[in-house]
C-alpha positions as CSV (number, residue, x, y, z in Angstrom):
1,M,140.8,120.6,126.7
2,I,138.7,120.6,123.6
3,S,140.6,119.9,120.4
4,S,140.6,122.4,117.6
5,T,138.6,119.9,115.5
6,K,135.9,119.6,118.2
7,S,135.8,123.4,118.8
8,T,135.0,123.9,115.1
9,Q,132.0,121.6,115.5
10,L,130.5,123.7,118.3
11,P,128.2,126.6,117.5
12,L,129.6,130.1,117.3
13,L,127.8,131.9,120.1
14,A,126.4,135.4,119.7
15,E,127.7,137.7,122.5
16,T,124.2,139.2,122.9
17,I,120.8,138.1,121.7
18,D,117.9,140.5,121.3
19,G,119.9,143.0,123.4
20,L,120.4,140.6,126.3
21,P,123.6,138.8,127.3
22,N,123.9,135.2,126.1
23,I,123.4,133.4,129.4
24,S,121.4,130.3,128.5
25,G,120.5,127.9,125.7
26,W,123.7,125.8,125.2
27,E,123.8,124.0,128.5
28,N,124.8,120.7,126.9
29,E,127.6,122.2,124.9
30,V,128.9,124.1,127.9
31,A,129.0,120.9,129.9
32,A,130.8,119.0,127.2
33,V,133.5,121.7,127.0
34,V,134.2,122.1,130.7
35,Q,134.0,118.5,131.9
36,H,137.5,117.4,131.1
37,Q,140.6,116.6,133.1
38,E,143.4,117.5,130.6
39,P,146.1,119.8,132.0
40,I,145.7,123.5,131.1
41,F,149.1,125.1,132.0
42,L,151.4,122.1,132.4
43,P,152.2,121.6,128.7
44,T,153.4,125.2,128.4
45,T,154.6,126.3,131.8
46,N,158.2,127.4,132.0
47,I,158.4,126.9,135.8
48,R,160.5,124.1,137.2
49,L,158.9,123.2,140.6
50,E,162.0,121.7,142.0
51,E,163.8,125.0,141.7
52,V,161.0,127.0,143.5
53,Q,161.3,128.0,147.2
54,A,157.9,129.6,147.4
55,A,155.3,131.1,145.0
56,F,152.5,133.7,145.0
57,A,149.3,134.1,143.0
58,I,147.2,137.3,142.6
59,A,143.8,137.7,141.2
60,L,142.0,140.9,140.2
61,H,138.3,141.1,140.8
62,M,136.3,143.4,138.5
63,H,132.6,144.2,138.9
64,Q,129.9,146.9,138.0
65,P,126.3,146.1,138.8
66,T,123.4,146.4,136.4
67,I,120.8,148.9,137.6
68,P,117.4,150.0,136.3
69,A,118.6,153.6,135.8
70,G,118.3,154.1,132.1
71,V,115.4,155.8,130.2
72,D,112.1,154.5,131.7
73,G,113.9,152.2,134.0
74,T,115.8,150.3,131.4
75,L,118.7,148.2,132.6
76,I,122.1,149.8,132.2
77,S,125.6,149.4,133.7
78,N,126.4,151.4,136.8
79,L,129.5,152.4,134.9
80,Q,127.4,154.0,132.3
81,Y,125.4,155.8,135.0
82,M,128.7,157.0,136.4
83,F,129.7,158.5,133.0
84,E,126.3,160.2,132.7
85,H,126.3,161.6,136.2
86,P,129.9,162.6,136.9
87,Q,129.0,165.1,139.7
88,E,127.5,162.4,142.0
89,G,129.7,160.7,144.6
90,D,132.9,159.2,143.2
91,N,131.4,159.0,139.7
92,H,134.3,161.0,138.4
93,N,136.2,157.7,138.6
94,A,134.3,156.3,135.6
95,G,137.2,156.9,133.2
96,P,139.9,155.5,135.5
97,F,137.7,152.5,136.3
98,S,137.3,151.8,132.6
99,Y,141.0,151.9,132.1
100,C,141.5,149.5,135.0
101,Y,139.3,147.0,133.3
102,S,141.5,147.0,130.2
103,R,145.1,147.9,131.4
104,I,146.2,144.4,132.5
105,A,145.9,143.4,128.8
106,D,148.6,146.1,128.1
107,F,150.8,145.1,131.0
108,I,151.1,141.4,130.2
109,P,152.3,141.8,126.5
110,E,154.6,144.5,127.6
111,L,156.3,142.4,130.2
112,V,156.4,139.3,128.0
113,S,158.0,141.3,125.2
114,Q,160.7,142.4,127.7
115,G,161.5,138.8,128.6
116,H,159.7,138.7,131.9
117,N,157.5,136.0,133.3
118,P,154.3,137.6,134.7
119,R,151.2,135.9,136.1
120,V,147.7,137.1,136.9
121,M,144.2,135.7,137.5
122,L,141.2,137.6,136.3
123,D,137.6,137.6,137.8
124,Y,135.1,139.7,135.9
125,S,131.4,139.5,136.8
126,G,128.8,138.9,134.1
127,N,127.2,142.3,134.9
128,L,130.5,144.0,134.0
129,L,131.0,142.1,130.8
130,W,127.4,142.9,129.7
131,G,127.8,146.5,130.7
132,L,130.9,146.9,128.5
133,Q,128.9,145.4,125.6
134,Q,125.9,147.7,126.3
135,M,128.2,150.8,126.4
136,G,129.9,149.8,123.1
137,R,133.3,149.4,124.9
138,G,134.5,146.8,122.4
139,D,138.0,148.4,122.8
140,I,138.2,147.0,126.4
141,L,136.8,143.6,125.4
142,E,139.1,143.3,122.4
143,N,142.1,144.1,124.5
144,L,141.1,141.4,127.0
145,K,140.6,138.9,124.1
146,R,144.2,139.5,123.1
147,I,145.6,138.1,126.3
148,T,142.9,135.4,126.5
149,C,142.8,134.0,123.0
150,D,146.4,134.6,121.7
151,R,148.4,131.5,122.6
152,A,151.5,133.7,123.2
153,Y,149.9,135.0,126.4
154,Q,147.8,132.1,127.6
155,P,150.6,130.8,129.9
156,Y,150.5,134.0,131.9
157,V,146.8,134.6,132.4
158,E,144.1,132.6,134.0
159,W,140.4,133.5,134.1
160,L,138.4,132.5,137.1
161,G,134.7,131.7,136.9
162,T,132.2,133.4,139.2
163,M,128.5,133.9,139.9
164,W,127.1,135.8,136.8
165,S,125.6,138.7,138.6
166,H,127.9,138.8,141.6
167,S,125.4,137.2,144.0
168,V,126.8,136.1,147.4
169,V,126.3,132.4,147.5
170,P,125.0,131.8,151.1
171,S,121.9,134.0,150.5
172,T,121.4,132.9,146.8
173,P,118.3,130.7,146.5
174,I,119.8,127.2,146.2
175,P,118.1,126.4,142.8
176,D,119.8,129.5,141.3
177,I,123.4,128.8,142.4
178,K,124.1,126.5,139.4
179,L,122.1,128.9,137.1
180,H,124.6,131.7,138.0
181,I,127.6,129.5,137.3
182,Q,126.3,128.3,134.0
183,A,125.2,131.8,132.9
184,W,128.7,133.1,133.4
185,Q,130.1,130.1,131.4
186,H,127.7,130.8,128.6
187,H,128.5,134.5,128.5
188,F,132.3,133.9,128.7
189,A,132.2,131.4,125.9
190,A,130.2,133.8,123.8
191,I,132.8,136.6,124.2
192,F,136.1,134.7,124.4
193,G,135.3,131.3,122.7
194,W,134.9,127.7,123.6
195,E,138.6,127.0,123.9
196,A,139.0,129.9,126.4
197,L,136.1,128.5,128.4
198,A,137.7,125.0,128.5
199,R,140.7,126.6,130.3
200,V,138.6,128.1,133.2
201,K,139.1,125.7,136.1
202,G,139.2,128.0,139.2
203,F,136.3,129.8,140.8
204,S,136.1,133.1,142.7
205,P,133.0,133.4,145.0
206,P,131.8,137.0,145.1
207,E,132.9,138.8,148.2
208,M,134.8,135.6,149.1
209,H,131.5,134.6,150.7
210,L,131.4,130.9,151.6
211,P,128.2,129.3,152.8
212,N,128.5,127.5,156.1
213,H,125.0,125.9,156.2
214,P,125.8,122.3,155.5
215,D,123.1,121.9,152.8
216,T,124.0,125.2,151.0
217,L,127.7,124.5,151.0
218,Y,127.0,121.0,149.7
219,Q,124.9,122.3,146.8
220,F,127.5,125.0,146.0
221,V,130.3,122.4,145.8
222,K,128.1,120.0,143.8
223,A,127.3,122.8,141.3
224,L,131.0,123.7,141.0
225,L,131.9,120.1,140.3
226,E,129.1,119.6,137.8
227,C,130.2,122.7,136.0
228,G,133.7,121.4,135.6
229,Y,135.6,123.4,138.3
230,R,138.6,121.9,140.0
231,W,139.2,124.5,142.8
232,L,138.0,127.7,144.4
233,I,139.5,130.6,146.4
234,V,138.4,130.8,150.0
235,Q,139.2,133.4,152.7
236,E,141.2,132.1,155.6
237,H,138.7,132.9,158.3
238,T,135.7,131.4,156.4
239,V,137.1,127.9,156.9
240,E,138.3,125.8,159.8
241,T,139.9,122.4,160.4
242,L,137.6,119.4,160.8
243,T,138.1,119.8,164.6
244,G,137.0,123.4,164.5
245,E,140.5,125.1,164.8
246,P,142.1,127.8,162.6
247,L,144.1,126.6,159.6
248,Q,147.7,125.8,160.4
249,F,149.0,125.5,156.8
250,K,147.3,128.4,155.1
251,H,149.8,128.6,152.2
252,L,149.1,125.0,151.2
253,P,146.1,123.8,149.1
254,H,143.3,122.3,151.1
255,R,140.5,119.9,150.4
256,L,137.3,121.6,151.3
257,I,134.8,119.0,152.7
258,A,131.1,119.6,152.2
259,R,128.8,117.3,154.1
260,N,125.0,117.9,153.9
261,S,122.3,117.1,156.5
262,A,121.6,113.7,154.7
263,G,125.2,112.6,155.3
264,E,126.3,113.0,151.7
265,T,129.9,114.3,151.2
266,L,131.7,116.0,148.4
267,S,135.0,117.8,148.3
268,I,136.9,120.3,146.1
269,T,140.3,121.9,146.3
270,A,140.6,125.3,148.0
271,L,143.4,127.8,147.7
272,I,143.4,130.0,150.8
273,K,143.3,133.7,150.5
274,T,145.0,135.1,153.7
275,Q,143.5,137.9,155.7
276,G,144.5,141.5,155.3
277,S,143.7,144.8,153.5
278,D,142.9,143.3,150.1
279,T,143.6,146.2,147.8
280,K,146.7,147.3,149.7
281,L,148.1,143.7,149.7
282,V,147.5,143.2,146.0
283,G,148.1,146.9,145.0
284,Q,151.5,146.8,146.6
285,M,152.2,143.2,145.5
286,Q,152.7,142.1,149.1
287,P,152.1,138.4,148.2
288,Y,155.5,138.4,146.4
289,Y,157.3,139.8,149.4
290,E,155.6,137.4,151.8
291,A,156.5,134.5,149.6
292,K,160.2,135.6,149.8
293,T,160.0,134.8,153.6
294,L,158.7,131.3,153.1
295,S,160.4,128.0,152.3
296,R,159.3,124.6,151.0
297,Q,157.0,122.4,153.0
298,N,156.2,118.7,152.9
299,L,152.8,117.4,151.8
300,G,152.9,113.7,152.5
301,S,156.2,112.5,151.0
302,V,156.4,115.4,148.5
303,S,158.3,118.6,149.1
304,I,156.5,121.6,147.6
305,P,156.7,125.4,147.6
306,P,153.9,127.1,149.5
307,L,151.7,129.5,147.7
308,V,150.6,133.0,148.9
309,T,147.2,133.7,147.4
310,Q,145.5,137.1,147.3
311,I,142.6,138.6,145.4
312,A,141.4,142.2,145.4
313,D,139.2,144.6,143.5
314,G,141.2,145.6,140.5
315,E,139.9,149.1,140.2
316,N,138.7,150.4,143.6
317,G,140.7,153.0,145.5
318,G,143.8,155.0,145.0
319,V,146.2,152.1,145.7
320,M,144.8,149.9,143.0
321,M,144.3,152.8,140.5
322,N,147.7,154.4,141.0
323,E,150.2,152.2,142.9
324,F,149.4,148.8,141.4
325,P,150.8,149.3,137.9
326,P,154.4,150.2,139.0
327,A,154.3,147.7,141.8
328,F,153.1,144.9,139.5
329,K,155.8,145.5,136.9
330,K,158.5,145.9,139.5
331,V,157.9,142.4,140.9
332,W,158.5,140.8,137.5
333,Y,161.6,142.9,136.9
334,E,163.0,141.6,140.2
335,Q,161.7,138.1,140.2
336,E,164.2,135.2,140.6
337,S,163.7,131.5,139.9
338,S,163.4,130.6,143.6
339,V,160.3,132.8,144.2
340,V,157.9,132.9,141.3
341,G,154.4,134.0,140.4
342,L,151.9,131.3,139.4
343,T,148.3,130.9,138.5
344,G,146.1,128.7,140.7
345,T,145.6,125.9,138.1
346,E,149.3,126.0,137.1
347,Y,150.3,125.5,140.7
348,L,148.0,122.6,141.3
349,E,149.0,120.9,138.0
350,L,152.7,121.3,138.9
351,L,152.0,119.7,142.3
352,A,150.1,116.8,140.6
353,A,153.0,116.2,138.2
354,A,155.3,116.1,141.3
355,G,153.1,113.3,142.8
356,C,151.0,115.4,145.1
357,Q,147.3,114.8,144.7
358,P,144.2,116.3,146.4
359,E,143.9,113.4,148.8
360,N,147.3,114.5,150.2
361,Y,146.1,118.0,151.0
362,P,145.1,119.0,154.5
363,T,141.3,119.1,155.0
364,C,139.0,122.0,156.0
365,Q,135.3,122.7,156.3
366,A,133.2,125.9,156.4
367,A,133.6,127.9,159.6
368,G,131.3,126.9,162.4
369,Q,130.4,123.5,161.1
370,H,132.4,121.6,163.8
371,Q,129.9,122.9,166.4
372,I,127.1,121.4,164.3
373,W,128.7,118.0,163.8
374,Q,129.6,117.9,167.5
375,R,125.9,118.1,168.5
376,V,124.6,115.8,165.7
377,Q,127.3,113.1,166.0
378,D,125.7,109.8,164.8
379,S,122.1,111.1,164.5
380,L,122.7,112.9,161.2
381,N,119.5,113.9,159.4
382,P,117.9,117.2,158.3
383,D,115.9,117.6,161.6
384,S,118.9,116.9,163.8
385,V,121.0,119.5,161.9
386,T,118.2,122.1,162.2
387,D,117.9,121.4,165.9
388,A,121.7,121.6,166.4
389,I,121.8,124.9,164.7
390,E,119.0,126.3,166.9
391,E,120.8,125.0,170.0
392,I,124.0,126.7,169.1
393,K,122.2,130.0,168.4
394,Q,120.6,129.8,171.8
395,A,124.0,129.2,173.5
396,N,125.9,131.6,171.3
397,P,124.0,134.6,169.9
398,N,127.0,135.4,167.6
399,F,126.7,132.1,165.8
400,H,125.1,132.3,162.4
401,I,124.8,130.3,159.2
402,D,124.8,133.3,156.9
403,G,128.3,132.3,155.7
404,A,131.4,134.5,156.0
405,S,133.1,136.8,153.6
406,W,135.9,139.3,153.2
407,T,133.5,142.0,154.4
408,N,132.6,140.2,157.6
409,H,131.5,143.4,159.3
410,I,128.6,143.6,157.0
411,S,125.6,141.3,157.3
412,W,124.2,140.2,153.9
413,V,121.0,139.1,155.6
414,A,120.1,141.0,158.8
415,G,118.1,144.2,158.0
416,Y,117.7,143.3,154.3
417,E,114.3,141.5,154.4
418,N,113.0,144.1,152.0
419,V,115.5,142.8,149.4
420,L,115.7,139.1,150.4
421,S,111.9,138.5,150.6
422,P,111.3,139.8,147.0
423,M,114.5,138.0,145.8
424,N,113.2,134.7,147.2
425,Q,109.7,135.4,145.8
426,L,110.9,136.1,142.3
427,S,113.1,133.0,142.4
428,A,110.2,130.9,143.5
429,L,107.9,132.3,140.8
430,F,110.6,131.8,138.2
431,H,111.0,128.1,139.1
432,E,107.3,127.5,139.6
433,K,106.7,128.7,136.0
434,V,109.8,127.4,134.3
435,D,110.4,124.1,136.1
436,S,106.9,122.9,135.6
437,T,107.1,123.1,131.8
438,D,109.5,121.9,129.2
439,V,111.0,125.3,128.5
440,D,113.5,125.9,125.7
441,T,116.3,127.8,127.3
442,K,117.2,129.4,124.0
443,Q,113.9,131.2,123.9
444,P,114.0,135.0,124.5
445,Q,111.3,134.8,127.2
446,Y,113.3,132.3,129.2
447,R,116.5,134.4,128.9
448,Q,114.7,137.6,129.9
449,A,113.1,135.9,133.0
450,L,116.4,134.3,134.0
451,L,118.2,137.7,133.6
452,H,115.9,139.5,136.0
453,N,116.0,136.6,138.5
454,L,119.8,136.6,138.5
455,L,120.1,140.4,138.5
456,L,117.9,140.8,141.6
457,Q,120.5,138.7,143.5
458,T,123.4,141.1,142.9
459,S,125.2,141.8,146.2
460,C,125.3,145.6,145.6
461,F,121.6,145.9,146.4
462,R,122.6,145.0,150.0
463,Y,126.2,146.1,150.3
464,W,125.4,149.8,149.8
465,G,122.7,149.9,152.4
466,Q,119.1,151.1,152.4
467,G,118.0,153.8,149.9
468,V,118.5,154.1,146.2
469,W,120.1,150.6,146.0
470,T,117.3,148.8,147.6
471,D,114.9,150.9,145.4
472,Y,116.8,149.5,142.4
473,A,116.2,146.0,143.7
474,R,112.5,146.7,144.1
475,T,112.3,147.9,140.5
476,I,114.1,144.8,139.1
477,Y,111.7,142.7,141.2
478,N,108.7,144.4,139.7
479,Q,110.1,144.1,136.2
480,G,110.8,140.4,136.8
481,I,107.3,139.7,138.0
482,L,105.8,141.4,134.9
483,V,108.2,139.5,132.6
484,I,107.5,136.1,134.1
485,N,103.7,136.4,134.4
486,A,103.5,137.8,130.9
487,K,105.7,135.2,129.2
488,F,104.8,132.0,131.0
């Protein structure tokens, strides 16, 4: 991690600039901070791996989209809109949602003060963080800073990186994947500090959506590695073995292999989120009870505890709002040394210290890729991959390369041409204007153009179906076109 001496040499970042979130301008500094291999949790962990039979890890995903629903179409948080229109839909939940965004920062200190040993991972979208800033909810952010920046609580909390505006990776224009990842890192560092950013080593893809097109997956993994990430969470059914079968060892870490149509290969560690009703599983702390049924397994010559990994919305639904707090606390009251909670990075660092390295992990690839490689075999090139994909589609109409997610009953592509076409057009215009000039990413016109480009890719404009949400997308598109053409 960065030393305290080095951190004092880095610039103090403003959380917002000209009313916009700080999402660009310090790319070199961000890269210098995140590209390190020093252990994060190992120096302070109080877990002895040899005593552990099995472990569990839970993550809370928090998100509110940014929508053009303020005065004269200004960008505001959907949470703000909920407060201002309490009679619409479930907008009466605005208050409880707000409390959910903050309450984990009350639970952790309470449990630690009582002598317990809690763990939690947090995934907050950039939209949500900016929305809290826009609404003046410094109380929530300050509470989160407490468990993030106070060394007394760092062993118990791990932040996960994500795409800044909650875009689903498979349908994000490839040139924008890294921009989302970097924008979140900028914004997080501006709010929580450089040292906190240096500790973010795990990644949470929005909607657990993993690309399965070889070139998109490769670029995604490449961007993650370039941005300093060591691992990501993937949903069980979004991956397969290299021979196209379901995973056999879903509670062990895997090495996700990403091979593109040019034959280049990269890999990154994946922790497997098992299938199930996400909010109920996390809300009722099922991962703990499942872990109690498991026992140690061998990885190579090393005996290790398996890890039950789950992530769910941290605020959605009655289970998370009402049942999660007592269930979360009860687990830590009951926990014994043989079945423990861990964070993802802590678990992987403990495995490494025990002699288990990524090359010992079982391998996996994105679901459906085995069918592609079977047809391509030794004639691997972009044309042969394209031909193979078309052949598979002809033989199997259910095959697609749209990726897979935890909402697999929803297509993020089919039927959304009215969002995807403008999204791709705005991205193309952005890169046409920006990439052809030596643009200073600190300049407000760049940040404003980048913001609209990223915001248009927010998954909510497709998740909620046709109507007001696709109208929001069209408004952001029109605003983005005006900004880019006027500024560049």
